[in-house]
N, CA, C, O and the ligand as a Tripos MOL2 file, in Angstrom:
@<TRIPOS>MOLECULE
protein
  229   227    58     0     0
PROTEIN
NO_CHARGES

@<TRIPOS>ATOM
      1 N          63.8960   56.5740   44.5860 N.3       1 MET1
      2 CA         64.6450   56.9640   45.7840 C.3       1 MET1
      3 C          65.8880   56.1040   45.9270 C.2       1 MET1
      4 O          65.8860   54.9230   45.5780 O.2       1 MET1
      5 N          66.9080   56.6860   46.4240 N.am      2 MET2
      6 CA         68.0600   55.8770   46.7940 C.3       2 MET2
      7 C          68.5990   56.3400   48.1350 C.2       2 MET2
      8 O          68.3740   57.4670   48.5770 O.2       2 MET2
      9 N          69.3110   55.4330   48.7560 N.am      3 LYS3
     10 CA         69.7640   55.6910   50.1080 C.3       3 LYS3
     11 C          71.2740   55.8860   50.1140 C.2       3 LYS3
     12 O          72.0190   55.1030   49.5260 O.2       3 LYS3
     13 N          71.7060   56.9270   50.7780 N.am      4 CYS4
     14 CA         73.1320   57.1790   50.9020 C.3       4 CYS4
     15 C          73.7730   56.0580   51.7190 C.2       4 CYS4
     16 O          73.3250   55.7370   52.8200 O.2       4 CYS4
     17 N          74.8070   55.4840   51.1710 N.am      5 SER5
     18 CA         75.4500   54.3700   51.8720 C.3       5 SER5
     19 C          76.3500   54.8590   52.9950 C.2       5 SER5
     20 O          76.8970   54.0610   53.7570 O.2       5 SER5
     21 N          76.4980   56.1580   53.0910 N.am      6 PHE6
     22 CA         77.3500   56.7050   54.1370 C.3       6 PHE6
     23 C          76.5480   57.1660   55.3490 C.2       6 PHE6
     24 O          76.8280   56.7570   56.4760 O.2       6 PHE6
     25 N          75.5440   58.0220   55.1140 N.am      7 CYS7
     26 CA         74.7880   58.5650   56.2470 C.3       7 CYS7
     27 C          73.3730   58.0150   56.3360 C.2       7 CYS7
     28 O          72.6750   58.2650   57.3190 O.2       7 CYS7
     29 N          72.9350   57.2630   55.3170 N.am      8 GLY8
     30 CA         71.6050   56.6670   55.3700 C.3       8 GLY8
     31 C          70.5000   57.6080   54.9340 C.2       8 GLY8
     32 O          69.3260   57.2430   54.9870 O.2       8 GLY8
     33 N          70.8440   58.8000   54.5080 N.am      9 HIS9
     34 CA         69.8600   59.7630   54.0370 C.3       9 HIS9
     35 C          69.2250   59.2600   52.7430 C.2       9 HIS9
     36 O          69.9290   58.8140   51.8370 O.2       9 HIS9
     37 N          67.8850   59.3320   52.6540 N.am     10 GLU10
     38 CA         67.2090   58.9010   51.4430 C.3      10 GLU10
     39 C          66.8400   60.1040   50.5940 C.2      10 GLU10
     40 O          66.3180   61.0980   51.1010 O.2      10 GLU10
     41 N          67.1080   60.0110   49.3280 N.am     11 PHE11
     42 CA         66.8220   61.1290   48.4330 C.3      11 PHE11
     43 C          66.5400   60.6250   47.0310 C.2      11 PHE11
     44 O          66.8820   59.4960   46.6780 O.2      11 PHE11
     45 N          65.9050   61.4860   46.2340 N.am     12 ASP12
     46 CA         65.6140   61.1650   44.8500 C.3      12 ASP12
     47 C          66.8810   61.3820   44.0210 C.2      12 ASP12
     48 O          67.4230   62.4860   43.9720 O.2      12 ASP12
     49 N          67.3340   60.3300   43.3830 N.am     13 GLU13
     50 CA         68.5920   60.4510   42.6390 C.3      13 GLU13
     51 C          68.4900   61.4350   41.4790 C.2      13 GLU13
     52 O          69.4970   61.9800   41.0260 O.2      13 GLU13
     53 N          67.2520   61.6590   40.9960 N.am     14 ASN14
     54 CA         67.0780   62.6230   39.9140 C.3      14 ASN14
     55 C          67.2400   64.0560   40.3990 C.2      14 ASN14
     56 O          67.4640   64.9750   39.6110 O.2      14 ASN14
     57 N          67.1260   64.2220   41.6840 N.am     15 ARG15
     58 CA         67.2590   65.5630   42.2400 C.3      15 ARG15
     59 C          68.5300   65.6950   43.0640 C.2      15 ARG15
     60 O          68.7230   66.6810   43.7750 O.2      15 ARG15
     61 N          69.3820   64.7090   42.9630 N.am     16 ALA16
     62 CA         70.6470   64.7700   43.6850 C.3      16 ALA16
     63 C          71.5460   65.8420   43.0730 C.2      16 ALA16
     64 O          71.2460   66.3930   42.0140 O.2      16 ALA16
     65 N          72.6080   66.1150   43.7330 N.am     17 LEU17
     66 CA         73.4770   67.2110   43.3290 C.3      17 LEU17
     67 C          74.3440   66.8900   42.1080 C.2      17 LEU17
     68 O          75.5480   67.1490   42.0960 O.2      17 LEU17
     69 N          73.7140   66.3280   41.0990 N.am     18 GLY18
     70 CA         74.3780   66.1630   39.8040 C.3      18 GLY18
     71 C          75.7520   65.5100   39.7960 C.2      18 GLY18
     72 O          76.4590   65.5930   38.7920 O.2      18 GLY18
     73 N          76.1370   64.8850   40.8490 N.am     19 GLY19
     74 CA         77.4070   64.1870   40.8760 C.3      19 GLY19
     75 C          78.6010   65.1090   40.7340 C.2      19 GLY19
     76 O          78.5210   66.3150   40.9710 O.2      19 GLY19
     77 N          79.6930   64.5130   40.3460 N.am     20 CYS20
     78 CA         80.9380   65.2520   40.2550 C.3      20 CYS20
     79 C          80.9970   66.1030   38.9940 C.2      20 CYS20
     80 O          80.7610   65.5970   37.8970 O.2      20 CYS20
     81 N          81.2980   67.3410   39.1310 N.am     21 THR21
     82 CA         81.4340   68.1960   37.9480 C.3      21 THR21
     83 C          82.8140   68.8340   37.9130 C.2      21 THR21
     84 O          83.1040   69.6550   37.0430 O.2      21 THR21
     85 N          83.6480   68.4620   38.8450 N.am     22 SER22
     86 CA         84.9340   69.1460   38.9250 C.3      22 SER22
     87 C          86.1030   68.1890   39.0810 C.2      22 SER22
     88 O          87.1150   68.5260   39.6970 O.2      22 SER22
     89 N          85.9600   66.9980   38.5230 N.am     23 CYS23
     90 CA         87.0420   66.0320   38.6810 C.3      23 CYS23
     91 C          88.0610   66.1650   37.5560 C.2      23 CYS23
     92 O          89.0040   65.3770   37.4820 O.2      23 CYS23
     93 N          87.8840   67.1490   36.6830 N.am     24 GLY24
     94 CA         88.8960   67.3990   35.6680 C.3      24 GLY24
     95 C          88.6540   66.6940   34.3490 C.2      24 GLY24
     96 O          89.3540   66.9530   33.3700 O.2      24 GLY24
     97 N          87.6820   65.8130   34.3080 N.am     25 LEU25
     98 CA         87.3730   65.1280   33.0640 C.3      25 LEU25
     99 C          86.4420   65.9900   32.2130 C.2      25 LEU25
    100 O          85.6860   66.8110   32.7320 O.2      25 LEU25
    101 N          86.5110   65.7920   30.9150 N.am     26 LEU26
    102 CA         85.6180   66.5480   30.0430 C.3      26 LEU26
    103 C          84.1740   66.1440   30.2810 C.2      26 LEU26
    104 O          83.2660   66.9750   30.3120 O.2      26 LEU26
    105 N          83.9950   64.8480   30.4480 N.am     27 LYS27
    106 CA         82.6630   64.3480   30.7150 C.3      27 LYS27
    107 C          82.5330   64.1800   32.2110 C.2      27 LYS27
    108 O          83.4160   63.6080   32.8510 O.2      27 LYS27
    109 N          81.4600   64.6620   32.7680 N.am     28 LYS28
    110 CA         81.3100   64.4790   34.2070 C.3      28 LYS28
    111 C          81.0280   63.0230   34.5280 C.2      28 LYS28
    112 O          80.3810   62.3170   33.7540 O.2      28 LYS28
    113 N          81.5090   62.5950   35.6510 N.am     29 CYS29
    114 CA         81.3560   61.1920   36.0000 C.3      29 CYS29
    115 C          79.9470   60.9060   36.4940 C.2      29 CYS29
    116 O          79.1700   61.8250   36.7520 O.2      29 CYS29
    117 N          79.6310   59.6510   36.6200 N.am     30 ASP30
    118 CA         78.2680   59.2400   36.9090 C.3      30 ASP30
    119 C          77.9470   59.1700   38.3900 C.2      30 ASP30
    120 O          76.8980   58.6560   38.7760 O.2      30 ASP30
    121 N          78.8130   59.6660   39.1950 N.am     31 LEU31
    122 CA         78.5660   59.5580   40.6240 C.3      31 LEU31
    123 C          77.3970   60.4280   41.0610 C.2      31 LEU31
    124 O          77.1740   61.5140   40.5280 O.2      31 LEU31
    125 N          76.6630   59.9300   42.0340 N.am     32 ILE32
    126 CA         75.5650   60.6890   42.6190 C.3      32 ILE32
    127 C          76.0270   61.2060   43.9730 C.2      32 ILE32
    128 O          76.6450   60.4840   44.7560 O.2      32 ILE32
    129 N          75.7220   62.4410   44.2240 N.am     33 LYS33
    130 CA         76.1820   63.0500   45.4580 C.3      33 LYS33
    131 C          75.0290   63.2070   46.4370 C.2      33 LYS33
    132 O          73.9700   63.7350   46.0960 O.2      33 LYS33
    133 N          75.2490   62.7500   47.6320 N.am     34 CYS34
    134 CA         74.2350   62.8660   48.6780 C.3      34 CYS34
    135 C          74.0500   64.3360   49.0630 C.2      34 CYS34
    136 O          75.0200   65.0220   49.3840 O.2      34 CYS34
    137 N          72.7890   64.8230   49.0320 N.am     35 PRO35
    138 CA         72.5490   66.2170   49.4040 C.3      35 PRO35
    139 C          72.7620   66.4830   50.8910 C.2      35 PRO35
    140 O          72.8670   67.6330   51.3180 O.2      35 PRO35
    141 N          72.8220   65.4350   51.6530 N.am     36 ASN36
    142 CA         72.9620   65.5920   53.1010 C.3      36 ASN36
    143 C          74.4140   65.6700   53.5450 C.2      36 ASN36
    144 O          74.7750   66.5370   54.3410 O.2      36 ASN36
    145 N          75.2480   64.7700   53.0350 N.am     37 CYS37
    146 CA         76.6290   64.7170   53.5260 C.3      37 CYS37
    147 C          77.6590   64.8660   52.4090 C.2      37 CYS37
    148 O          78.8620   64.8310   52.6630 O.2      37 CYS37
    149 N          77.1810   65.0340   51.1580 N.am     38 SER38
    150 CA         78.0720   65.2080   50.0040 C.3      38 SER38
    151 C          78.9100   63.9770   49.6840 C.2      38 SER38
    152 O          79.8910   64.0660   48.9460 O.2      38 SER38
    153 N          78.5360   62.8560   50.2240 N.am     39 PHE39
    154 CA         79.2300   61.6270   49.8880 C.3      39 PHE39
    155 C          78.8730   61.2340   48.4650 C.2      39 PHE39
    156 O          77.7050   61.2800   48.0790 O.2      39 PHE39
    157 N          79.8800   60.8450   47.6800 N.am     40 GLU40
    158 CA         79.6170   60.4660   46.2990 C.3      40 GLU40
    159 C          79.5550   58.9590   46.1610 C.2      40 GLU40
    160 O          80.4090   58.2360   46.6730 O.2      40 GLU40
    161 N          78.5230   58.4950   45.4570 N.am     41 MET41
    162 CA         78.3720   57.0520   45.2960 C.3      41 MET41
    163 C          77.9470   56.7130   43.8800 C.2      41 MET41
    164 O          77.4400   57.5590   43.1430 O.2      41 MET41
    165 N          78.1640   55.4680   43.5200 N.am     42 VAL42
    166 CA         77.7750   54.9940   42.2020 C.3      42 VAL42
    167 C          76.2660   54.7450   42.2010 C.2      42 VAL42
    168 O          75.7450   54.1660   43.1540 O.2      42 VAL42
    169 N          75.5570   55.1680   41.1600 N.am     43 PRO43
    170 CA         74.1200   54.9110   41.0960 C.3      43 PRO43
    171 C          73.8190   53.4180   41.1700 C.2      43 PRO43
    172 O          74.5590   52.5940   40.6320 O.2      43 PRO43
    173 N          72.7310   53.0880   41.8380 N.am     44 GLU44
    174 CA         72.3750   51.6770   41.9970 C.3      44 GLU44
    175 C          71.6700   51.1480   40.7620 C.2      44 GLU44
    176 O          70.8270   51.8350   40.1830 O.2      44 GLU44
    177 N          72.0040   49.9480   40.3590 N.am     45 PRO45
    178 CA         71.2420   49.3130   39.2820 C.3      45 PRO45
    179 C          69.8050   49.0840   39.7380 C.2      45 PRO45
    180 O          69.5420   48.9170   40.9290 O.2      45 PRO45
    181 N          68.8710   49.0780   38.7730 N.am     46 LYS46
    182 CA         67.4500   48.9530   39.1350 C.3      46 LYS46
    183 C          67.1470   47.6750   39.8960 C.2      46 LYS46
    184 O          66.2940   47.6710   40.7830 O.2      46 LYS46
    185 N          67.8360   46.5890   39.5610 N.am     47 TRP47
    186 CA         67.5010   45.3320   40.2350 C.3      47 TRP47
    187 C          67.8390   45.3790   41.7100 C.2      47 TRP47
    188 O          67.2130   44.6770   42.5040 O.2      47 TRP47
    189 N          68.7870   46.1670   42.0890 N.am     48 ILE48
    190 CA         69.1130   46.2950   43.5180 C.3      48 ILE48
    191 C          67.9990   47.0430   44.2370 C.2      48 ILE48
    192 O          67.6310   46.6990   45.3600 O.2      48 ILE48
    193 N          67.4690   48.0600   43.5860 N.am     49 LYS49
    194 CA         66.3500   48.7910   44.1870 C.3      49 LYS49
    195 C          65.1590   47.8680   44.3910 C.2      49 LYS49
    196 O          64.5260   47.8670   45.4470 O.2      49 LYS49
    197 N          64.8680   47.0880   43.3650 N.am     50 LYS50
    198 CA         63.7360   46.1770   43.4860 C.3      50 LYS50
    199 C          63.9560   45.1930   44.6200 C.2      50 LYS50
    200 O          63.0440   44.8910   45.3890 O.2      50 LYS50
    201 N          65.1500   44.7120   44.7090 N.am     51 LEU51
    202 CA         65.4690   43.7590   45.7670 C.3      51 LEU51
    203 C          65.2210   44.3930   47.1400 C.2      51 LEU51
    204 O          64.6810   43.7540   48.0430 O.2      51 LEU51
    205 N          65.6140   45.6290   47.2780 N.am     52 ARG52
    206 CA         65.4280   46.2950   48.5690 C.3      52 ARG52
    207 C          63.9530   46.5380   48.8580 C.2      52 ARG52
    208 O          63.5090   46.4080   49.9990 O.2      52 ARG52
    209 N          63.1850   46.8960   47.8090 N.am     53 GLU53
    210 CA         61.7510   47.1050   48.0070 C.3      53 GLU53
    211 C          61.0780   45.8290   48.4650 C.2      53 GLU53
    212 O          60.2070   45.8530   49.3350 O.2      53 GLU53
    213 N          61.4730   44.7390   47.8920 N.am     54 ILE54
    214 CA         60.9020   43.4420   48.2750 C.3      54 ILE54
    215 C          61.2430   43.1400   49.7340 C.2      54 ILE54
    216 O          60.3920   42.6900   50.5020 O.2      54 ILE54
    217 N          62.4710   43.3890   50.0950 N.am     55 ARG55
    218 CA         62.8890   43.1000   51.4660 C.3      55 ARG55
    219 C          62.1730   43.9670   52.4880 C.2      55 ARG55
    220 O          61.9430   43.5580   53.6260 O.2      55 ARG55
    221 N          61.8260   45.1740   52.0550 N.am     56 ARG56
    222 CA         61.2130   46.1390   52.9590 C.3      56 ARG56
    223 C          59.8110   45.6970   53.3810 C.2      56 ARG56
    224 O          59.3270   46.0390   54.4600 O.2      56 ARG56
    225 N          59.1740   44.9270   52.4950 N.am     57 LYS57
    226 CA         57.7820   44.5430   52.7840 C.3      57 LYS57
    227 C          57.6850   43.4570   53.8510 C.2      57 LYS57
    228 O          56.5840   43.0310   54.2010 O.2      57 LYS57
    229 ZN         74.9030   60.9940   52.8000 Zn       58 ZN58
@<TRIPOS>BOND
     1     1     2 1
     2     2     3 1
     3     3     4 2
     4     3     5 am
     5     5     6 1
     6     6     7 1
     7     7     8 2
     8     7     9 am
     9     9    10 1
    10    10    11 1
    11    11    12 2
    12    11    13 am
    13    13    14 1
    14    14    15 1
    15    15    16 2
    16    15    17 am
    17    17    18 1
    18    18    19 1
    19    19    20 2
    20    19    21 am
    21    21    22 1
    22    22    23 1
    23    23    24 2
    24    23    25 am
    25    25    26 1
    26    26    27 1
    27    27    28 2
    28    27    29 am
    29    29    30 1
    30    30    31 1
    31    31    32 2
    32    31    33 am
    33    33    34 1
    34    34    35 1
    35    35    36 2
    36    35    37 am
    37    37    38 1
    38    38    39 1
    39    39    40 2
    40    39    41 am
    41    41    42 1
    42    42    43 1
    43    43    44 2
    44    43    45 am
    45    45    46 1
    46    46    47 1
    47    47    48 2
    48    47    49 am
    49    49    50 1
    50    50    51 1
    51    51    52 2
    52    51    53 am
    53    53    54 1
    54    54    55 1
    55    55    56 2
    56    55    57 am
    57    57    58 1
    58    58    59 1
    59    59    60 2
    60    59    61 am
    61    61    62 1
    62    62    63 1
    63    63    64 2
    64    63    65 am
    65    65    66 1
    66    66    67 1
    67    67    68 2
    68    67    69 am
    69    69    70 1
    70    70    71 1
    71    71    72 2
    72    71    73 am
    73    73    74 1
    74    74    75 1
    75    75    76 2
    76    75    77 am
    77    77    78 1
    78    78    79 1
    79    79    80 2
    80    79    81 am
    81    81    82 1
    82    82    83 1
    83    83    84 2
    84    83    85 am
    85    85    86 1
    86    86    87 1
    87    87    88 2
    88    87    89 am
    89    89    90 1
    90    90    91 1
    91    91    92 2
    92    91    93 am
    93    93    94 1
    94    94    95 1
    95    95    96 2
    96    95    97 am
    97    97    98 1
    98    98    99 1
    99    99   100 2
   100    99   101 am
   101   101   102 1
   102   102   103 1
   103   103   104 2
   104   103   105 am
   105   105   106 1
   106   106   107 1
   107   107   108 2
   108   107   109 am
   109   109   110 1
   110   110   111 1
   111   111   112 2
   112   111   113 am
   113   113   114 1
   114   114   115 1
   115   115   116 2
   116   115   117 am
   117   117   118 1
   118   118   119 1
   119   119   120 2
   120   119   121 am
   121   121   122 1
   122   122   123 1
   123   123   124 2
   124   123   125 am
   125   125   126 1
   126   126   127 1
   127   127   128 2
   128   127   129 am
   129   129   130 1
   130   130   131 1
   131   131   132 2
   132   131   133 am
   133   133   134 1
   134   134   135 1
   135   135   136 2
   136   135   137 am
   137   137   138 1
   138   138   139 1
   139   139   140 2
   140   139   141 am
   141   141   142 1
   142   142   143 1
   143   143   144 2
   144   143   145 am
   145   145   146 1
   146   146   147 1
   147   147   148 2
   148   147   149 am
   149   149   150 1
   150   150   151 1
   151   151   152 2
   152   151   153 am
   153   153   154 1
   154   154   155 1
   155   155   156 2
   156   155   157 am
   157   157   158 1
   158   158   159 1
   159   159   160 2
   160   159   161 am
   161   161   162 1
   162   162   163 1
   163   163   164 2
   164   163   165 am
   165   165   166 1
   166   166   167 1
   167   167   168 2
   168   167   169 am
   169   169   170 1
   170   170   171 1
   171   171   172 2
   172   171   173 am
   173   173   174 1
   174   174   175 1
   175   175   176 2
   176   175   177 am
   177   177   178 1
   178   178   179 1
   179   179   180 2
   180   179   181 am
   181   181   182 1
   182   182   183 1
   183   183   184 2
   184   183   185 am
   185   185   186 1
   186   186   187 1
   187   187   188 2
   188   187   189 am
   189   189   190 1
   190   190   191 1
   191   191   192 2
   192   191   193 am
   193   193   194 1
   194   194   195 1
   195   195   196 2
   196   195   197 am
   197   197   198 1
   198   198   199 1
   199   199   200 2
   200   199   201 am
   201   201   202 1
   202   202   203 1
   203   203   204 2
   204   203   205 am
   205   205   206 1
   206   206   207 1
   207   207   208 2
   208   207   209 am
   209   209   210 1
   210   210   211 1
   211   211   212 2
   212   211   213 am
   213   213   214 1
   214   214   215 1
   215   215   216 2
   216   215   217 am
   217   217   218 1
   218   218   219 1
   219   219   220 2
   220   219   221 am
   221   221   222 1
   222   222   223 1
   223   223   224 2
   224   223   225 am
   225   225   226 1
   226   226   227 1
   227   227   228 2
@<TRIPOS>SUBSTRUCTURE
     1 MET1         2 RESIDUE 1 A MET
     2 MET2         6 RESIDUE 1 A MET
     3 LYS3        10 RESIDUE 1 A LYS
     4 CYS4        14 RESIDUE 1 A CYS
     5 SER5        18 RESIDUE 1 A SER
     6 PHE6        22 RESIDUE 1 A PHE
     7 CYS7        26 RESIDUE 1 A CYS
     8 GLY8        30 RESIDUE 1 A GLY
     9 HIS9        34 RESIDUE 1 A HIS
    10 GLU10       38 RESIDUE 1 A GLU
    11 PHE11       42 RESIDUE 1 A PHE
    12 ASP12       46 RESIDUE 1 A ASP
    13 GLU13       50 RESIDUE 1 A GLU
    14 ASN14       54 RESIDUE 1 A ASN
    15 ARG15       58 RESIDUE 1 A ARG
    16 ALA16       62 RESIDUE 1 A ALA
    17 LEU17       66 RESIDUE 1 A LEU
    18 GLY18       70 RESIDUE 1 A GLY
    19 GLY19       74 RESIDUE 1 A GLY
    20 CYS20       78 RESIDUE 1 A CYS
    21 THR21       82 RESIDUE 1 A THR
    22 SER22       86 RESIDUE 1 A SER
    23 CYS23       90 RESIDUE 1 A CYS
    24 GLY24       94 RESIDUE 1 A GLY
    25 LEU25       98 RESIDUE 1 A LEU
    26 LEU26      102 RESIDUE 1 A LEU
    27 LYS27      106 RESIDUE 1 A LYS
    28 LYS28      110 RESIDUE 1 A LYS
    29 CYS29      114 RESIDUE 1 A CYS
    30 ASP30      118 RESIDUE 1 A ASP
    31 LEU31      122 RESIDUE 1 A LEU
    32 ILE32      126 RESIDUE 1 A ILE
    33 LYS33      130 RESIDUE 1 A LYS
    34 CYS34      134 RESIDUE 1 A CYS
    35 PRO35      138 RESIDUE 1 A PRO
    36 ASN36      142 RESIDUE 1 A ASN
    37 CYS37      146 RESIDUE 1 A CYS
    38 SER38      150 RESIDUE 1 A SER
    39 PHE39      154 RESIDUE 1 A PHE
    40 GLU40      158 RESIDUE 1 A GLU
    41 MET41      162 RESIDUE 1 A MET
    42 VAL42      166 RESIDUE 1 A VAL
    43 PRO43      170 RESIDUE 1 A PRO
    44 GLU44      174 RESIDUE 1 A GLU
    45 PRO45      178 RESIDUE 1 A PRO
    46 LYS46      182 RESIDUE 1 A LYS
    47 TRP47      186 RESIDUE 1 A TRP
    48 ILE48      190 RESIDUE 1 A ILE
    49 LYS49      194 RESIDUE 1 A LYS
    50 LYS50      198 RESIDUE 1 A LYS
    51 LEU51      202 RESIDUE 1 A LEU
    52 ARG52      206 RESIDUE 1 A ARG
    53 GLU53      210 RESIDUE 1 A GLU
    54 ILE54      214 RESIDUE 1 A ILE
    55 ARG55      218 RESIDUE 1 A ARG
    56 ARG56      222 RESIDUE 1 A ARG
    57 LYS57      226 RESIDUE 1 A LYS
    58 ZN58       229 GROUP 0 **** ****
């Protein structure tokens, strides 16, 4: 799971809206798009997720 840094919506990044597909590059960029507000963000490194899980407890 990852959390949108814009609206706070939590979603599975594997099921996110596939990021940008229309920025004009041949290869689509790695951005993840929030299904709630369409905000595009850079995927979080795993260590950041772990850090957040630890903090949550
Ligand atoms: Zn969002």
